[in-house]
C-alpha positions, 0 to 999 in steps of 0.5 A: 500500500502506498500513497502516490503524488500525482503532481504531473496531472495537476501541473498539466491541468493548471499549465504550470511548470515544475520550476514555477511550483518549486520556486513558490513552494521554496524547494529545489527542482530536484526535490520536486522531481523526487516528490513527483517520482514517488522516491520520498517517504513523506511530505511536510504539511507546510509543503503540501499546503503551499503546493495546494495553495499555488495549484488552487487544489485540495490535497485529495486532488494530488494524493492517491492511495494505491493498494499493492494490487493496483501498484502491481498492475501499474508496474508489471514485471517488477517483483513485489 
């Protein structure tokens, strides 16, 4: 089970670049990239708040809960 961040979808909808979002939130583009790729284990509420403020969205718009079964369907061929 995992909570995924679907920032790419919201960035595209809002026509916002990763660079602009990172600048507003106060994090590096590298850290934003790690966040988007799911390589981080957590996010501060303050960071989440700034992201939602800038993108004019709710946390549920960019966070998605995936079960192990759903994760395996998205990444076929990977060992569990």
